[in-house]
N, C-alpha and C positions, 0 to 999 in steps of 0.2 A: 623426463616423462611429462606428457601433456596432463594438465589437471584442470579441474572445473570447481568453482566455488559457489556454494549456496549460503546465503545469510538469512537468518530468521530473526526479525525484530519483534520481540514479544512485549507484554506489559511490564514484566519484571526483569527482563534481561535480553541479551543478544547471544545467539549461537551461530557458529560458523562450522561448516563441514566441507572438506576438500576431498574430491573423488577423482578417480582415474576415468579414462574413456569407457571402461567396462563396468563402472559403478563401484569399484573397490574403494573403501574409505581409506584415505591416505593420512589424514590428520583432522582433528576437530578441536574446537575451543569454545569457551563461553565466558561471559562476564555479566554482572548484574547492572541494572539500571536503577537510578534513584527512584524511590517510591513516588508514584503519582501524587502530586500535592493538590489539596483542595483549598480554594480561596473563594469565599462567597458561593459555595456549591459548585465551583468550576473544577473539574478534574483535568489536570494538565501535566505535561512534562516539557522539558526544554529540548528542542530539536538538536541543539549542540551536544546534549548528553547521548542521543542516539548515535551521532557521528563518532563521538569519542569512544563509545562502546565498540563500534565497528573497528576503529583503529586498534583498540586493545586486543580484539579478537584476531585481527590480522597479524599483530606483533607476536601473539602466542603461536599462531599457525607457522609463521616464518621460522620460529625456533624449533619446530618439529619437522618441517619439510621445506625444501627449496621451492620457492614460488616462481622461479625463472620460466617454468613451462606453463604458467597459468594462461588458459585460453579464454575463459569466459566467467562472468559473474551474474548471478540472478538473485533477487531479493524477494522475500515475503514480509508482510507486516500486518499489524492489527487493522481490521476492516472498519472504516469510518473515522479513524483518528485524523483530524483535519486542521490545516493551517493555511493562512494566506501569505504569499511572498510577493515582493516587488519584482520588476523585470530584471533586476540584478540578483534575484534569488535570495534576497534578505527577508527574513520574517517580518511582516508588518502587523501581525496579530499573535496572540497566544495560541498554543495548541489546545484544541478541544479533544479530549480522549474519546474513544469509541463509546464509553459508558457514561459520558456527560449528558444529562438529560435536560439541561437548561433550554436548549432550542425547542423543547417539546411544545412551547407556547405557539410555535410557528406551524405546527403540523396541520391544524385546521385550515389555515390559509393555503398551505401547499396542496392539501388534498382537494381544495376547491379549484385548483389549477391543473393538477396532475391526475392521471388515472391511478388505479390501485397498483402502485409499483413500490419497490423497496425504498425509493427516495422519499416516500411519504411517511416513513416511520419516524418516531420521535428521536431515534438515535442515528438517523441517516446522515451521511456526509453532506447531502444537499441542505438539510435543515441547519447543520452546523455552519456551512459556508455562508448561508443567508444571514444567520445570527451574527457571525463574525463581521460580515460586511456592514450590517446595520449598527453594530456597536463599535467598530474600529475604523470604518470608512477610509480605506486606503486612498491616497492621493494619486491619481493617474492610473495606469494599467497595473494589473496584478494577476498572479496565478493562483488558482485554487489547487491545493496539493493535499494528498494524503501521505501517510507516513512512508509507505513504500516509494511513492513518487519522489518525495523530498530526498530520501537517502540515495535513490538512483541518480538524482540530479547532482548530488555531491561528487559522484564518480565521473559523470560526463561533463559537468560544468554548464549544463543547459536544462532549465526547467521546462515543464509543459508536456511531459510524456507520462502516460499511465497505461493500464492494461484492462482488459474486459472485466476482470473480477473486482479490482479495486474501484473501477468507475461505476459499477452497478448502483451503489447507494448514492451516487452523485447524480443519477438520472439517466445514465447511458442505457440504451435499449439493446439488450443482448440478442434479440431476434433480428432486428434490422441492422445492427452494428452501427448505429448513428446516434447523435444527440437529438432527442425528439424536439419537435417544433414548440411544444408547450413550455419549454424552458425559457423561450424568449419573453414570456409573459411575467417572468420573475425579475424584479429590479436587482441587478448585480453590478451596476455601474459599469466600469471597464474591465470587469473580471474576465479572465480567459479560462475556459474549460480545456482540459488537456487533450492532446491528440492521443487516441486510444489504439493500442496494438494488441494482437493476440498474446496471451502469456507464452513466454519462450521465444518470441520473435526478437531478432537482433535489433538493438536500438542505436548504439554508437560505440566507438572505441572509447576507452578511458581517456580522460583529459590528460595530456602530456604532463601538465603541472602536478596533477594528483598521482600519476604513475611514478614520477620522480620522487615525490614526497613519500610514497608508500613502498618504493623499491619494487614496483610491479612492471611487467613488460608493457610498453606503450601499445602493443598490438592486442592487449586484453580487450575483449568485446563485452559490453553490457547487454543483457537480454531482459526483455519485459518480464516482470515478476507476477505475483499473485497475492492473495490474502493468506493469512496464516492457516485458516481452517481448510481452504482449498489445497494448500500445500500439504497439509496432513492427510487429506483424502487421497491425493495423488501418490504420496509416499507409501500409503498402505497397500497399494496395488489394486485397489478397487477400481471399477470402471464399467461393469456390466449392469444393465437395468435390474433393480431389485437389491443390489449390494449397498450396504450402508456402513458408515464409519462414525464412531464417536471420538472426539478429541477433547481432552481435559487439560486446560491450562488455568488461567485466571477465570475463564468461563468454560461452560460445557457446551459443545456444539455437536449437532447431529447432521450429517450429510447423507443423502440418499440419491442414488443414480436413477434417473428416469428418462424415458423417451421424450416426454413433453414438459413444457414449462408449467409449473404450478406456483401460484402466488396467492397469499392471503395475508393482508396487513393485520387483520383481526387476530390471526393465529401466529403471527410472526414467521410465516413461511414465505420464502422467496427462492428464485431459481437462478443459478449461474449457468453460463455456457461453457462447455468443456472443450469443444473442438469446432472445426468449420462446418 
């Protein structure tokens, strides 16, 4: 039977759910992640732990259900959890977790360059990327990646792909679907912002090497993912203006569907794009 895999990379663990083409749950698994560690107020995790947790979940799934019919994989992760990798996709900086506020010192500078967008908040991925560049200064070209992007790249073997929702706090404009011109005023060296796709859009087939390692079909297709809270919103079935969803994990998030974009850095309000 054809099957489809969703992976949820959270703060404290990873969950995997395998469904059929009509949405029936075929198997599920979960595992914990090491607690985020704090070093000089840096909240961090090891990206290798994310990948190992994914492997553990896949092993559990394969003991419950034959994955020979796996057609596609999509991933969600914590919004704003950021790291830098070199062109070979090797980390060249620590991970800054979504709730690490050390880059807050850069917000005033960023707000002097950028309009009132989510990338100007003290926990934004952009603030974290700039802070990491200034403190770890990669030699040569590098990729700016968030948690979902990095796990996706482990499956495909190619970094540099993100989605509308994860890219929002990095400065991506969800209305024009472009990287705005004001980003060029920020010194990021030879850093590469990701190519951004709509959530759910096909990205690439799984790397043959990874497929063999995991015992998955080489025809398995990876699809662009989303953030954990947007995944929760979509899973609830909400989607009409005025409908709202709260999701409680390590943080409490409220998502409300509306016809127009509403943003207020002062109040911590920002808007994602859900469709074309």
